[in-house]
Structures are given as C-alpha cells and as structure tokens.
N, C-alpha and C positions, 0 to 999 in steps of 0.2 A: 616267466611266467610258468609254471609250474604244469605239469597235465591235469592235477583237481583242478587247480587254477582256473583255467579254459576254461569256456562257454557259457552258458551266459542262459536266461530266455531272449526269444526271438519271437518277434509278437506284428501281425496288422497295423493298420495304420491307425483304427479303431480301438484294437485294444482287444474286443474282442474275441480276438481268434488266439491264443499264445502256445509254446510247448517251453520247455526244456533241453538247454542242448550241453552236454555235457564233455569234458574235456575238447582240447585242441581238433579244429576239422581235420581231418584225413588229405584232404587237401585243398588251397585257396586258389580257384583256376576262373581264368576270363575264355569265355567257350563264345566263340563265331560263328558257330555253325547254323545253316540254314533252316533246320528247325529252330534253335531258340529265340531268333532274331523273329522267323513267321510268329510264335505263340507270343512273344514278347511285344512285337509291333499292333496284336490284335487285342491281348490284355489293355496297352496305353488306352486303347478305343471306348474303354467301358468308361464311365458318369465317374471321375474323384481318384481312377487306380494311379498308381506313380509310378513310374519306372523303372522295364526291368533292364532294355536296350538302352545302353553308351551312345555316347555321341558317334564315341566311333567302333559303332555296327554289335560292341563283344556283349553277353550276360555273365555281370560276376556270380559264381555261384563260391557258396562252400561245403563241401561233401564232409558228411562225417558217416559215422559209423550207423546203421540201424538201431541198435540195441544200446545207443547212449545219443535216442532222440526221444521225449515223454514228455510224460506228464501236462497231455494235453489241457486246453482251455478252449471252450468252442467248438471243439471238434465239428458237433455235426453241422458248422454253417461254412464246414472245405468243402468247394465243389472240386469235380475231378475235370478235368481239360485233356481231349486227347487229338492229336492234327490230325489221326483217319483212326478209324473204331478199332486197327486191331495193334495199334502201337502200343507196345512193349515199354515207351515211358510215357508217363500220366503228369501233368500238372494242377496241382490245387492251391485253390482259389479261396483266401477266403470273401464269403460271399456280400457280410455283412457291409464292408468299405472296397468290396474288385481287385485285393490287395491278393496278388500274383507272393504264396510264401515256399511251396515247395515243388521241387522234381524229384523226380521218382523213377529210375529205373527197375523196372517192377521185378526185373527176374536178377537184380543186384543185389548185394547187401549195405551199400549205403544210399542214405538222404539227402539230395542236395538244397541246400537252402540257398533261396536268393540275399544277399548277401546285405541288402540292403535292412532285411529283415531282423539280421544282427545286430542291437547300437553296438557303440563303444571300441577299442580295438579293439578288430579284429586281424589275427594271422599275414604280415603282409604274402602278398599276393607271388606265390608260385611259376604261372605258366599259363603262358596261350595259347590254347588247341584251336585248330580249324581253321588257322585262319585264311585258308586257300581261300571259303568258303564267305570272305569278306566284299562286300560292293566295293565299301571306297578302301582303294588302295595304300593313303597318302604312308606313310612310314610308320607303324606302334613305335608306341617306348621303349628305350635298353630300361624298365624295372622292373619285368621277367620274361627266358628264353618265352619265344613264338613256333611254335608247331601249325607246318600244312593243314599235316590230320593231328592224331593224337601222339602223345609222348611217350613211350616207352619207360620212361623214369616217373611218370603220374602212373601210367598202369599197373608199377613195382610197387607202387606205396600199395593201393587197390590190392593189388595180390597180397601186400605182410600185411595189412589190417585184417582183410578175409582169415588168412591163416591167424591171426590174431585174435577170430571169435570162430575159430576150431569150426572154418568153411560152413557155418550156419546163416541162414539171410532168414533172420527174426522177421517179422511181420506188423510193421509199426499201424498200432493201432490208437486212431481219432479218438 
C-alpha cells in the first residue's frame, strides 16, 4: 500500500459524523495510560457507545498529521471531553450516538483517531506505550514492542512528521 492509497473515511457508529484521513498514520499505538483508560471507561457508560478500552486495558489509536485530517461532515455534533478543565488533551465524541472519535493533544501537530473508527485494514500495531499504568499485569502479546512510559522511536516518528509539516501545528476545523 502506498502513502497515497492509505487513509480513508472514519465515522461514528451511526455515520452522521465523519472525516477523511489521508495517507498512512504517523503511528499505530496502543496506549495504557490512566487518562486514556479513565476517559474510555467513562465513554462506555453512555448509551450505545462503542468501547475504546480493550480487554487488556489498552486504547487503540492511529496518530495522523493534522494537515491530513479533513472534509468533516457532522462536525457540529462533536462534543469535547476533558478530564480536567485545563487539560491540554481533549477527546471528541459524536453526540448523535456517543461514539468516541478523536483524541487531540491541543499543543501538538497530530490528531489521534480511535482505531475502531477507521474501517478496513489499518496499519499493524507498532508500539504499546504507558504499560506501566496497567492495572492488569498479565503478560501482553509480543506483536509490538512495549514500553512502561513513552517510546523514543515513537517520539522520533512524531518529530519527523512535524518536520515534514514545516514545524506547523494546523488547527483542525470540525
């Protein structure tokens, strides 16, 4: 699959909220941090909401450059969720069907899409991060490297993507 062929349309469960993602994601990561788990478990309490926290406590994310996410439909239905009022991380949920859609580090140049929102073949899992925050300490599969905190290689991929963007941090318009 070439860079141009990758990507596609991501949408909520009912299809009223959708966006286009172009190219391959910067990274496909499974995050085990307390924040992802806390938010994901809160989302799961909403009527009809699909789960974003896996049975092993991980949240499956595809990180895309912000300049490769666009053509939104139903953006007015997105609702912001922050764990604290001053949190630099916000999660966006489609209010029509309570589907968690995106996670945005507002100071960053990337937008994380919950992997379940992108149909079809996504890139293989590349890394498991923040495994030190796991509650369940059973062994994880060996399908990707695991790190107790962040991965240096993952950080380098984010930095390389930012450099390719000319060190811009575009705003995503819903």
